N, C-alpha and C positions, 0 to 999 in steps of 0.2 A: 393407208398401208403401213407407214412408219409407226403410227400409234399402236398397231397390232403387233408389230415386230418387237418393240421395246419390252412390253409385258411378257411376251413369249420368251425372249432372251433371259429376262430376269427369272422367270419360272424355271427355265432349263438350268440356269446357274445354281439356283437354290436346290433343285432336284439332284444336280451333280454333287454339290457339297454334302447333302444329306447321305447320298449313296456312298461317297468316299468315307464319311464318318462311320457309317454302319459297317463298311468293309474293314476299316481300321479297328473298330471295337471287336469285331468277330475274330480278326487275325491276331491282334496284338494285346488286347486287354487281358490282364491276368485274372484268372478265376481260381478258386480253391481246387477245382478238378484238374486244371492244367498243371498247377504246382505239384499236386500229389502224383499225377501221372509221370512227370519228369523225375520226381523223387524216387518213385518205385522202379525206375529204369536203371538205377545205379547197379552195376554188376561188380566192379572192382574199384577200390578207393583206398586212400590213406589219410590220416589226420592225427592231430594231437587230442588227447582226451584228459580231462581232469575230473576225477570222481570225488565229490564231497559227501562223505557218509556220516549221517547224524544218528545218534542214539541218545537215550536219556543221560548217559554218563559222560560222553565226549563226542567231539567231531574230529574226524580224520580226513586228510586230503591225500589222494593218490594220483600221481601223474604218469601217463603212459603214451605210447604211440600205438595206433591201431591201424592195421593193414589187412585188407581183404583182397584175395586174388580170385574170388569167385569159386563156385562149386563147393562152398562150405569151408574153404581153406582160409583161416583167419589167424593173424598173429597179434597178440596183445603184449607189448613189451614195456614193463614198468621201470621207472627211474631207479628203483631199489635193486634191480638185477633180475627180478622174476620175469619169466617169459611163459605165456600161455599160448600153445599152438593148437588150434581147433581144426578138426576134420569132421567129416560126416560120421566117423566111427567113434572117436574119443578125443580126449584133451591130453596133450603132452605138456607137463609142467616141469620147467627147468629153472635153475638159478645160476646166473653167470658168476656170482661171487663164491658160492659153495660148490659148484660143479655137480650138484645133485640133479637127478632127473627121475620123474615119475610119469606113468601113464594112468590116467583117471577116466572114469566113465563120463559121458556127456552130461549126465544128471548132476555131476559134482558142482558145476557152476550154476548158481541160482540168480545172480544179478548182473555180472559183467556182460553176459550175453544179451541182456535186454537193451544194451546200447548199440548193438550191431544192426546195421541197416537190414540185413537178411531177416533177423528176428522181428524187427519193427514191421517190415512188410507183411510177415506172416500174421502178426497180431492185428494189424489193420484189417487184413482179410477176415480174420476170425471175428472181429468186432462188427464188421459190416455197417449197417445203418445205425448201430448203437453208439458210434463215435460222435463226439461233440466237436464240431469244427468251427473255429472263429477266425475270420479273415480280418486282420488289422494292419492298416498301412500308416505308419508314422512317418514324419519328415525324414528322420535319420535312417530308419531301417524298417522296411515292411516285413511282416512275418505272418505265417499261418500257424495258428495254435490248434493242435489236435489232442483231444483228450480221449483216452481209451482204457479199457479194463485189461488187467493181466490175469492169466488163467492158471496160475501155479498153486492155487489154494493156500497161499502164503499171506498171513495177516500183515506181515511187514512190507510186502510188495503187492499192493492191491490195485493201484491205479497209476496211470502215467500221463504226463503232459509233455508233448513234443513241440518245439518251436522251430519252424523251417523258414529260412530266408526266402522271401518271395522273388528276389532278383535272380538267384541261381539254383533254387530248390535244394539247398543243402541244409542239414541240421545245424542249429546254433546252440540249442540247450534242451536238456531233458530233465524233468523232475518226476521222481517216483514217490508216491504217497502210500502210507499204510491204510488199514481199513477204517481208521478213525479220522483220516484226512490230514494227518501230520506228515510233513515233508521228511523223508528218510534218506533219499539219495538225490544229488544233483550232478548232472553230467554236462560239462562244458566242452563243446567241440571247437577246435581252431585249426588253421592251416589245412582246411579240408580240400583234397584234390580228388576229383573223379577221373579215373584212368580208363574206364570202359563202361559203356552203356549197353543195356539189353535192347536188341532191335525189336 
């Protein structure tokens, strides 16, 4: 009787451990789908952004704070005093230094908008299964790399790579390429705070 009980106990312990591991994997293991789902739920957020813009003649760096309140209301405030305020209707461009103010059409901005989470979500949806997703987990920082096409018929802004931190599902870096594969714009995100999620 004792001989039967011992193997039975061992089997039950092994089955229990395997069940716990399977449950843990299902509940806690990160997958690209989980990371992207959390990323897409961002409704309002704020962060610092640094745009590195490259062309054959020179490289320029622009620093700004980016704040989204949802419903298409976004503010991009540059260190040089320029402020872009986006709404679903238009863009209000003002300058703290010169006190000038203009209202422009939404089509005026060709590339700053590409760094906004709202536009990234839309482009990911448009790309569908054409996206290239690479899940890479390094010791210091795990990230999800997403490569997708831009649809503005602009040779300078053709393709995008987005790097998302796997721990908190926030963007770390974005690189925009032209139609020859040359890097044209790099966007670095820092101090990223999500203030509201879509339910």
